[in-house]
C-alpha positions in Angstrom: 16.7 8.4 0.0 16.7 4.3 0.7 12.7 4.3 0.6 13.2 5.4 -3.3 15.7 2.5 -4.0 12.8 -0.1 -1.6 9.7 1.7 -4.0 11.3 0.6 -7.3 12.7 -2.6 -6.4 8.7 -3.8 -4.9 7.8 -2.1 -8.3 10.4 -4.3 -10.2 9.4 -7.1 -8.4 5.7 -6.8 -9.2 6.1 -6.3 -12.8 8.2 -9.5 -13.0 5.1 -11.2 -11.9 2.9 -9.4 -14.8 5.5 -10.3 -17.5 4.1 -13.9 -18.3 0.8 -12.8 -18.4 -1.5 -12.8 -21.6 -3.2 -9.7 -22.8 -6.9 -11.6 -21.2 -5.3 -12.6 -18.0 -4.9 -8.7 -17.3 -8.7 -8.6 -17.2 -8.7 -11.3 -14.5 -10.8 -10.3 -11.2 -9.0 -9.9 -8.1 -10.7 -10.2 -4.3 -9.9 -6.6 -4.1 -13.2 -4.8 -4.7 -13.2 -7.0 -7.8 -10.6 -4.6 -9.5 -8.9 -6.0 -12.3 -5.2 -6.5 -12.9 -5.7 -3.6 -15.3 -7.3 -1.6 -13.0 -4.5 -2.1 -10.0 -1.7 -1.4 -12.4 -3.6 1.8 -13.9 -4.4 3.0 -10.2 -0.4 2.6 -9.6 0.4 4.0 -12.3 -2.1 7.1 -12.3 -0.5 7.8 -8.6 2.8 7.3 -9.4 2.3 10.1 -12.0 0.8 12.3 -9.5 3.8 12.1 -7.2 5.8 12.4 -9.9 3.9 15.9 -10.2 3.9 17.1 -7.1 7.7 16.6 -6.7 8.7 18.6 -10.2 5.6 20.6 -11.4 3.6 22.3 -8.6 1.4 23.8 -11.1 0.9 20.4 -13.4 0.1 18.8 -9.8 -3.1 21.0 -9.1 -4.6 20.2 -12.7 -4.5 17.0 -12.1 -6.0 16.9 -8.9 -8.8 19.7 -10.1 -9.3 17.1 -13.2 -9.5 13.7 -10.8 -11.7 15.8 -8.9 -14.2 16.4 -11.4 -13.8 12.9 -12.6 -14.7 11.5 -9.7 -17.6 13.1 -8.9 -20.4 11.0 -8.9 -18.6 8.2 -10.0 -15.9 6.1 -9.5 -12.1 6.3 -9.3 -11.2 3.3 -11.8 -13.5 5.0 -14.0 -11.5 8.1 -13.5 -8.3 6.4 -13.8 -9.5 4.7 -17.4 -10.0 8.0 -18.8 -6.8 9.5 -17.5 -5.1 7.1 -19.0 -7.3 6.7 -22.3 -7.7 3.1 -21.9 -4.3 1.8 -21.4 -3.7 -1.6 -20.4 -2.5 -4.8 -20.6 1.5 -4.8 -21.3 1.4 -1.5 -22.8 -0.1 -0.2 -19.2 2.8 -2.5 -17.5 5.6 -0.8 -19.7 4.2 3.0 -19.1 3.9 2.2 -15.6 7.3 0.0 -14.7 9.1 3.1 -16.8 7.3 5.9 -14.6 8.4 4.6 -11.4 12.0 4.1 -12.5 11.7 7.5 -13.3 10.0 8.7 -10.1 12.4 6.6 -8.1 15.2 8.5 -9.6 13.8 11.8 -8.9 13.1 10.9 -5.5 16.4 9.5 -4.6 17.9 12.8 -5.4 15.5 14.9 -3.5 15.8 16.0 0.5 14.0 14.6 2.2 12.3 17.3 4.7 11.2 19.0 0.9 7.5 19.3 1.6 5.2 18.3 -1.1 1.4 19.1 -2.0 -1.2 16.3 -2.1 -4.6 15.7 -2.2 -4.9 15.5 1.4 -2.2 17.4 3.7 1.3 17.9 2.5 3.7 15.5 3.1 7.6 15.3 3.2 9.3 13.8 0.3 10.1 10.9 2.6 6.7 10.1 3.7 5.5 10.6 -0.3 8.1 8.2 -1.5 7.3 5.7 1.2 3.4 5.7 0.6 3.9 4.9 -2.8 6.0 2.0 -1.5 3.3 0.6 0.6 0.8 1.3 -2.0 2.2 -1.1 -4.3 3.0 -3.5 -2.2 -0.7 -3.5 -0.7 -2.2 -3.2 -4.2 0.5 -5.9 -5.4 -0.9 -8.2 -2.5 -4.1 -8.5 -4.3 -2.4 -9.5 -7.6 -0.2 -12.0 -6.4 -3.6 -13.9 -4.8 -5.1 -13.4 -7.6 -2.4 -15.5 -9.2 -1.4 -17.8 -6.7 1.7 -16.9 -5.8 3.3 -16.6 -2.5 5.0 -13.2 -2.4 8.7 -13.6 -1.4 8.9 -10.5 0.9 12.4 -8.8 2.2 13.7 -6.1 4.5 12.3 -3.6 2.8 9.0 -4.2 4.2 10.1 -2.8 7.4 8.9 0.4 5.7 5.1 -0.3 5.8 6.0 -1.7 9.3 6.8 1.7 10.4 3.7 3.2 8.6 2.0 0.4 10.7 3.2 1.4 13.9 3.2 5.2 13.7 -0.4 5.5 12.4 -1.6 4.1 15.6 -3.0 7.1 16.9 -4.6 8.1 13.2 -6.2 5.0 13.3 -8.2 6.4 16.3 -8.4 10.0 15.6 -9.4 8.8 12.3 -12.7 7.1 13.3 -13.1 10.5 15.7 -12.0 7.8 19.2 -9.5 8.7 21.3 -6.4 6.1 21.6 -7.3 4.2 24.6 -3.5 4.4 26.4 -0.2 3.7 24.7 0.3 1.5 21.3 0.8 -1.9 22.4 4.0 -3.7 21.9 4.8 -4.6 18.7 7.1 -7.8 17.8 7.7 -9.4 14.4 10.0 -11.2 12.7 11.2 -9.7 9.8 11.9 -12.2 6.1 15.5 -11.9 7.2 14.7 -13.6 10.3 15.9 -10.3 12.2 13.6 -9.4 15.0 11.8 -5.6 15.1 10.0 -4.3 18.3 8.5 -1.2 18.9 6.5 0.3 21.6 6.9 0.0 25.9 8.1 -3.5 26.7 4.5 -5.8 27.8 3.7 -9.2 27.8 -0.1 -8.3 28.2 -0.7 -6.1 25.8 1.5 -7.3 22.6 1.1 -8.1 18.7 3.8 -10.7 17.9 4.4 -13.1 14.5 5.2 -12.6 11.0 5.9 -8.9 10.0 4.5 -9.7 6.7 1.4 -10.5 8.4 1.4 -7.5 10.5 1.9 -5.6 7.3 -1.2 -7.2 5.2 -3.3 -6.1 8.7 -2.2 -2.7 8.6 -2.8 -2.3 4.8 -5.9 -4.1 5.1 -5.4 -6.6 2.6 -6.2 -9.3 5.4 -8.7 -10.1 8.3 -6.3 -10.4 11.3 -8.4 -13.9 12.0 -6.7 -15.0 8.7 -3.2 -14.2 10.1 -1.2 -16.4 12.3 -0.1 -13.1 14.7 -0.4 -13.5 18.1 -2.7 -10.6 19.8 -3.0 -10.6 23.7 -4.7 -7.8 25.3 -8.2 -5.8 24.5 -6.4 -2.8 23.4 -3.9 -5.0 20.9 -7.2 -6.9 19.3 -9.3 -3.2 18.9 -6.1 -2.3 16.9 -5.9 -4.8 15.0 -9.6 -4.9 14.1 -9.4 -1.3 12.6 -5.9 -0.8 11.7 -5.2 1.5 9.0 -1.8 2.8 8.0 -3.3 4.8 5.0 -4.6 7.9 4.4 -8.5 8.7 3.7 -11.3 8.2 5.7 -11.8 5.0 7.8 -12.1 1.9 6.2 -13.1 -1.8 6.9 -10.6 -4.8 6.8 -11.8 -7.3 4.5 -14.3 -9.8 5.8 -12.7 -13.0 7.4 -11.8 -15.6 4.5 -12.6 -13.0 1.7 -8.8 -12.2 0.8 -6.4 -15.0 0.5 -4.0 -16.5 -2.2 -6.3 -18.4 -4.7 -5.8 -22.0 -5.3 -4.8 -22.3 -8.8 -4.3 -26.0 -8.6 -0.2 -25.9 -9.0 
């Protein structure tokens, strides 16, 4: 699966960003819920372990879910993840995370994309599972890039996230117990390579256009739509971009305007 290669490439890019950091810098807070860089890499590592177990060992995956559910009951997910990894942090955490990502990518690359896998929510195909890991790596990675004041240089592998954003049009509404208000707006995006990606029925009156990177930032809730240069035309398109959510779980609201941005490091 190309998505397994894309997942690993995104992980490697984030790993390269982390390599020059001091141990103390891993404890820097980000704009995502105040999580530290350690919190974010632990989160990615724990759930890469989980998806790997879902593919290789169903019994071990079931035991992980039971431990996780008990661990977060009455508490917070980061605390469970610290405990699950025995406090692993800094470069030791970075090394463990990237090595597990390599193993996970190799396992999924050799897997039937249609294979059904257990997950915390509904079962997913192997293709959907590894694509979700790519999306999570990219989305949570954004908080690290932002905290370090680095502008990420995206590649066309974010097309996987664009498609998730488009494919979760209906989910976004139904997750909030709302009926989708008609057809999905036209989406016309400029890829990092300069290619044009288009989805939905042709329309000039209900449309979202602009940067594919910014579209991904909105549907993963890394940015408020007001903090992007996306052109949004039509009430339905505005409503969607105000609540878009391409990740599973209960409905989440996007960050407040101006609350997520690349830090000015004075460079």
